C-alpha positions as CSV (number, residue, x, y, z in Angstrom):
1,M,52.9,-17.9,60.4
2,K,53.3,-14.4,61.8
3,K,56.6,-13.9,63.3
4,Q,56.3,-12.2,66.7
5,Q,58.5,-9.4,67.6
6,K,60.7,-10.4,70.6
7,N,59.3,-8.6,73.6
8,K,62.0,-9.0,76.2
9,S,62.6,-7.5,79.7
10,T,64.1,-8.7,82.9
11,F,63.2,-10.1,86.2
12,T,65.4,-10.1,89.3
13,D,65.0,-13.1,91.6
14,P,64.8,-11.5,95.1
15,R,66.1,-14.7,96.7
16,D,69.7,-14.5,95.2
17,G,69.6,-11.3,93.1
18,K,70.1,-13.2,89.8
19,V,68.7,-11.2,86.8
20,Y,66.9,-13.2,84.2
21,K,65.8,-12.2,80.7
22,T,62.1,-12.7,80.2
23,V,60.0,-12.8,77.1
24,K,56.4,-12.5,76.1
25,I,55.3,-15.2,73.6
26,G,51.6,-14.9,72.7
27,N,49.8,-14.3,75.8
28,Q,52.4,-15.9,78.1
29,V,55.5,-14.5,79.8
30,W,58.4,-16.9,80.3
31,L,61.9,-16.7,81.8
32,A,64.1,-16.7,78.7
33,E,66.7,-18.7,80.6
34,N,66.8,-21.9,82.6
35,L,66.3,-21.4,86.3
36,A,69.6,-21.2,88.2
37,Y,68.3,-20.8,91.8
38,D,70.4,-23.0,94.2
39,A,67.5,-24.8,95.8
40,E,68.3,-27.6,98.2
41,G,68.8,-30.8,96.2
42,S,69.4,-29.0,92.9
43,K,72.7,-29.7,91.1
44,C,74.8,-28.3,88.2
45,Y,75.6,-30.6,85.4
46,D,78.5,-32.8,86.3
47,N,78.5,-30.9,89.6
48,D,80.4,-28.2,87.9
49,E,79.4,-24.6,88.7
50,S,80.4,-23.4,85.3
51,N,77.8,-25.6,83.8
52,G,75.3,-24.0,86.2
53,K,76.1,-20.6,84.8
54,K,75.8,-21.9,81.2
55,Y,72.7,-24.1,81.4
56,G,71.1,-23.3,84.7
57,R,70.6,-25.9,87.4
58,L,69.0,-29.3,87.4
59,Y,66.1,-30.3,89.7
60,D,64.2,-33.4,90.7
61,W,60.4,-32.9,90.2
62,E,59.5,-32.3,93.9
63,T,62.2,-29.6,94.1
64,A,61.1,-28.1,90.7
65,M,57.6,-27.7,91.9
66,K,58.6,-25.2,94.5
67,A,61.8,-23.7,92.9
68,C,60.3,-20.9,90.9
69,P,60.3,-17.4,92.6
70,K,57.1,-15.8,93.9
71,G,54.9,-14.6,90.9
72,W,56.2,-17.5,88.7
73,H,55.5,-21.2,88.6
74,L,56.3,-24.5,87.0
75,P,54.2,-24.6,83.8
76,S,51.2,-26.9,83.4
77,I,50.7,-29.3,80.5
78,E,48.2,-26.8,79.0
79,E,50.7,-23.9,79.3
80,V,53.4,-26.0,77.6
81,E,51.0,-27.0,74.8
82,T,50.0,-23.4,74.3
83,L,53.7,-22.4,73.8
84,I,54.4,-25.2,71.4
85,S,51.2,-24.5,69.4
86,F,52.1,-20.8,69.2
87,A,55.5,-21.7,67.8
88,G,54.0,-23.9,65.0
89,G,53.5,-27.3,66.6
90,D,55.8,-30.2,67.4
91,E,57.6,-30.5,64.1
92,I,58.3,-26.8,63.8
93,A,58.6,-25.5,67.4
94,W,61.6,-27.5,68.2
95,D,63.8,-25.4,66.0
96,K,62.1,-22.1,66.6
97,L,62.4,-22.3,70.3
98,K,66.1,-23.5,70.5
99,A,68.8,-21.0,71.3
100,K,71.2,-19.8,68.5
101,N,74.2,-21.3,70.3
102,N,75.5,-24.1,72.6
103,W,73.6,-26.9,70.7
104,E,76.5,-29.2,69.9
105,F,77.4,-32.8,70.7
106,G,80.2,-35.1,69.5
107,G,81.6,-32.4,67.2
108,E,78.2,-31.8,65.5
109,S,76.4,-28.5,65.9
110,D,72.7,-27.8,65.2
111,N,71.6,-24.6,66.8
112,G,68.0,-23.2,66.5
113,T,66.6,-20.0,65.0
114,D,65.2,-18.8,68.3
115,N,62.3,-16.9,66.6
116,Y,60.6,-15.8,69.8
117,G,63.5,-15.2,72.2
118,F,62.8,-18.4,74.3
119,A,66.4,-19.4,73.9
120,A,66.0,-23.1,74.9
121,M,69.3,-24.4,76.2
122,P,70.5,-28.0,76.1
123,G,71.2,-28.5,79.8
124,G,71.1,-32.3,79.6
125,F,69.8,-34.2,82.6
126,G,71.0,-36.1,85.7
127,R,69.9,-39.1,87.8
128,A,69.7,-39.7,91.5
129,D,73.0,-41.7,91.4
130,D,74.8,-38.5,90.5
131,S,75.3,-39.4,86.8
132,F,74.7,-36.9,84.0
133,T,74.3,-37.0,80.3
134,L,73.5,-35.2,77.1
135,A,74.5,-31.6,78.0
136,G,74.8,-29.8,74.6
137,A,72.5,-32.3,73.0
138,A,69.2,-32.2,74.8
139,G,67.1,-29.8,76.9
140,C,64.5,-31.5,79.2
141,W,62.0,-29.4,81.3
142,W,59.7,-30.5,84.1
143,I,55.9,-30.0,83.8
144,A,53.7,-29.5,87.0
145,K,51.9,-32.8,86.7
146,K,52.7,-36.3,88.0
147,R,51.7,-39.4,86.2
148,D,51.8,-41.6,89.3
149,A,53.6,-41.8,92.6
150,N,57.1,-42.2,90.9
151,Y,56.8,-40.6,87.5
152,A,56.2,-37.0,86.4
153,Y,55.8,-35.4,83.0
154,N,58.4,-33.3,81.1
155,W,58.9,-32.0,77.6
156,G,62.1,-31.8,75.7
157,I,64.1,-30.9,72.6
158,S,67.2,-32.8,71.4
159,L,69.6,-33.1,68.4
160,F,68.2,-36.6,67.8
161,D,64.5,-35.8,67.2
162,L,63.2,-33.3,64.8
163,E,60.2,-32.5,67.0
164,V,59.2,-31.6,70.5
165,K,59.0,-34.6,72.7
166,R,56.9,-35.3,75.8
167,S,57.6,-38.0,78.4
168,A,57.1,-39.3,81.9
169,D,60.3,-40.0,83.8
170,K,61.2,-40.9,87.3
171,S,60.5,-37.8,89.5
172,S,63.9,-38.4,91.1
173,N,65.6,-37.6,87.8
174,L,67.2,-34.1,87.4
175,F,65.8,-31.9,84.6
176,S,65.9,-28.1,83.9
177,V,63.2,-25.7,84.9
178,R,61.6,-22.9,82.9
179,C,59.3,-20.7,85.0
180,I,56.2,-19.1,83.5
181,Q,54.7,-15.9,85.1
182,D,51.6,-16.5,87.2
183,Y,48.3,-15.8,85.4
184,D,47.7,-12.1,85.4
185,P,44.0,-11.5,85.1
186,K,43.2,-9.7,82.0
187,S,42.3,-6.0,82.3
188,T,38.7,-5.5,82.8
189,F,36.0,-3.1,81.8
190,T,32.8,-2.4,83.7
191,D,29.8,-1.6,81.6
192,P,28.2,1.5,83.4
193,R,24.8,0.6,82.1
194,D,24.4,-2.6,84.1
195,G,27.6,-3.0,86.2
196,K,28.7,-6.1,84.4
197,V,32.5,-6.6,84.4
198,Y,34.1,-7.9,81.2
199,K,37.6,-9.3,80.7
200,T,39.5,-7.5,78.0
201,V,42.6,-8.5,76.0
202,K,45.1,-6.6,73.8
203,I,45.9,-8.5,70.7
204,G,48.3,-6.6,68.4
205,E,47.2,-3.0,68.5
206,Q,43.6,-3.8,69.2
207,V,41.8,-4.2,72.6
208,W,38.9,-6.6,72.5
209,M,36.3,-7.8,75.1
210,A,37.4,-11.3,75.9
211,E,33.8,-12.3,76.4
212,N,30.6,-12.0,74.3
213,L,28.5,-9.0,75.1
214,A,25.7,-9.7,77.6
215,Y,24.0,-6.3,77.8
216,E,20.2,-6.7,77.8
217,A,19.3,-4.5,74.9
218,E,15.7,-4.5,74.0
219,G,15.0,-7.5,71.7
220,S,18.1,-9.4,72.6
221,V,17.9,-13.0,74.1
222,C,20.0,-15.1,76.5
223,C,19.9,-18.8,76.0
224,D,23.0,-19.6,78.1
225,V,24.7,-17.0,80.3
226,K,28.3,-18.3,79.4
227,Y,27.7,-17.3,75.8
228,G,26.4,-13.8,76.4
229,R,23.3,-12.6,74.6
230,L,22.2,-12.8,70.9
231,Y,21.2,-9.7,68.9
232,H,19.6,-8.7,65.7
233,W,22.0,-6.8,63.5
234,D,20.3,-3.3,63.9
235,T,20.4,-3.8,67.7
236,A,24.1,-5.1,67.6
237,M,25.0,-1.9,65.8
238,K,24.2,0.2,68.9
239,S,24.6,-2.3,71.7
240,C,28.3,-1.8,72.7
241,P,28.9,0.6,75.6
242,E,30.4,4.1,75.1
243,G,34.1,3.8,74.1
244,W,33.5,0.5,72.3
245,H,32.0,-0.4,69.0
246,L,30.8,-3.2,66.8
247,P,33.9,-4.1,64.7
248,S,33.9,-3.8,61.0
249,K,34.9,-6.7,58.8
250,E,38.3,-5.0,58.2
251,E,38.8,-4.8,62.0
252,W,38.0,-8.5,62.3
253,Q,40.5,-9.1,59.5
254,T,43.2,-7.2,61.3
255,L,42.7,-9.6,64.2
256,F,42.8,-12.7,62.0
257,D,45.9,-11.6,60.2
258,F,47.7,-10.9,63.5
259,V,47.1,-14.4,64.8
260,G,48.2,-16.1,61.6
261,G,45.5,-15.8,58.9
262,M,42.0,-17.0,58.2
263,K,43.1,-20.7,57.8
264,I,44.3,-21.1,61.4
265,A,42.8,-18.2,63.3
266,G,39.9,-20.2,64.5
267,K,42.1,-22.7,66.3
268,K,44.2,-20.0,67.9
269,L,41.1,-17.9,69.0
270,K,38.7,-20.6,70.2
271,A,38.5,-21.3,73.9
272,T,40.3,-24.4,75.2
273,S,37.0,-25.9,76.2
274,G,33.3,-25.8,75.3
275,W,33.5,-26.8,71.7
276,D,31.8,-30.0,70.6
277,E,33.6,-33.0,69.4
278,H,33.3,-34.0,65.7
279,D,34.3,-37.4,64.3
280,G,36.0,-38.2,67.6
281,K,38.1,-35.0,67.6
282,S,37.7,-32.1,70.0
283,G,36.7,-28.8,68.4
284,D,38.4,-26.8,71.1
285,G,41.1,-24.3,70.3
286,T,44.4,-23.3,71.9
287,D,43.3,-19.8,72.8
288,D,46.9,-18.5,72.3
289,F,45.9,-14.9,72.7
290,G,43.2,-14.9,75.4
291,F,40.3,-14.2,73.0
292,A,38.4,-17.2,74.4
293,A,35.9,-17.6,71.5
294,L,32.9,-19.7,72.5
295,P,30.3,-21.4,70.4
296,G,27.1,-19.6,71.3
297,G,25.4,-20.5,68.0
298,Y,22.6,-18.3,66.6
299,G,19.0,-17.5,67.3
300,D,16.0,-17.0,65.0
301,S,13.1,-14.8,66.1
302,D,11.0,-15.6,63.1
303,P,7.6,-16.3,64.6
304,D,7.1,-19.2,62.3
305,S,10.4,-20.9,63.3
306,N,9.8,-21.0,67.1
307,R,13.5,-21.1,67.6
308,W,14.7,-18.4,69.9
309,C,17.6,-20.4,71.2
310,P,20.2,-21.9,68.8
311,S,20.4,-25.5,68.0
312,S,24.0,-25.0,67.1
313,E,25.3,-24.2,70.6
314,G,28.7,-25.9,71.0
315,Y,29.1,-26.1,67.3
316,Y,29.1,-22.6,65.9
317,G,30.4,-19.3,67.2
318,E,29.0,-16.4,65.0
319,W,29.6,-12.7,65.5
320,W,28.2,-9.6,63.8
321,T,30.3,-7.1,62.0
322,S,29.3,-3.5,61.4
323,D,29.2,-4.1,57.7
324,S,26.2,-5.0,55.5
325,Q,25.6,-6.1,52.0
326,E,22.6,-6.6,49.7
327,Y,21.2,-10.1,49.7
328,E,18.2,-10.8,47.4
329,G,17.5,-7.1,47.1
330,V,17.5,-6.4,50.9
331,V,20.4,-5.1,53.0
332,R,21.7,-7.7,55.5
333,G,24.4,-7.7,58.2
334,V,27.7,-9.5,57.6
335,I,29.0,-12.0,60.0
336,R,32.2,-13.9,60.8
337,Y,32.0,-17.4,62.3
338,M,34.0,-20.3,63.7
339,E,32.9,-24.0,63.9
340,C,34.0,-27.0,65.8
341,T,34.9,-29.0,62.6
342,S,37.5,-26.5,61.4
343,N,40.4,-24.2,62.3
344,R,39.3,-21.7,59.7
345,I,37.3,-18.5,59.9
346,G,34.1,-18.4,57.9
347,R,32.4,-15.4,56.3
348,S,28.7,-15.1,55.7
349,V,25.7,-12.8,55.6
350,A,22.4,-13.1,57.6
351,L,19.8,-14.7,55.4
352,N,16.9,-12.7,56.9
353,Q,16.1,-10.0,59.5
354,F,15.2,-12.5,62.1
355,K,18.7,-14.0,62.6
356,M,20.4,-13.3,65.9
357,F,24.1,-13.6,66.6
358,S,26.7,-12.8,69.3
359,V,28.6,-9.5,69.7
360,R,32.2,-8.9,70.5
361,C,33.0,-5.3,71.1
362,L,36.2,-3.6,70.1
363,R,37.6,-0.6,72.0
364,S,37.4,2.6,70.0
365,T,40.6,4.5,69.3
366,K,40.8,8.0,70.7
């Protein structure tokens, strides 16, 4: 797994002037400390203000839902899952997210490696009867979703479980809060040729369109607008707008390496919905970086095939590179693909000149 450089800054809560460290992890920005805002009904562990300074404050679920400052919010289940996935999954993330200090209980110490600067702190939890437990041994954080009238979801890390845990507990219980920054719409690019606005995303040092190209170049076809258009290779080579280009296989590889390598890049780059199930399992990805790859399939303009629109929509996402290679004595375009049955990235070459695939444009460097 690629180790992310810790990208820290600060945020000042205008309500009380408290300065929090913040950290960008993948495509998310989190407070790198437990919330300490003195909202009505919140408490410090053991009602001791020194614990509030050390661990932040504890909140019931209703209070937690409105405790984050403007521009921040209590994370959804999906946002928590994205964080855990980025950090390696349940059995790895628990150690990589824990702070390097203050994890100790009963004379035993087991601090984390804090690979990403999240610095998860063991603030313990409290109950409505004003009892408190497990400070130093467990951190429990509310999620913005109720299970029913009396229970709400949370996630936690403790010294007793070598994995991240999820649970549903009484919403009157008191847990910590980690705020996540409100969704900041990705930068956009407007194609001057047709006025279409595309989301864009910076991943590493590259800036990609976060959608498949939809420019109606001559010979391209559109089978479903959400997937963009499909292009022959020679058309794809000249279809990106000025300032953008069809990426080479090396540029695609730079992307895959940044997100963790060919074996897992598909999972991390695929959109969180839109991919078919296979053997009862969803083919959706975690979209950790905002690339939002969708399974637009492929087209075939061979007049004998009568298959302009792809039968593999929902199953395959296939994109042209600017590279070519000889196949059976003829030069063919090279592609990269993802499929619903795998987390891997595939490599292939177009079998004939009639094949049509999606295009993702990469911003050209100046």
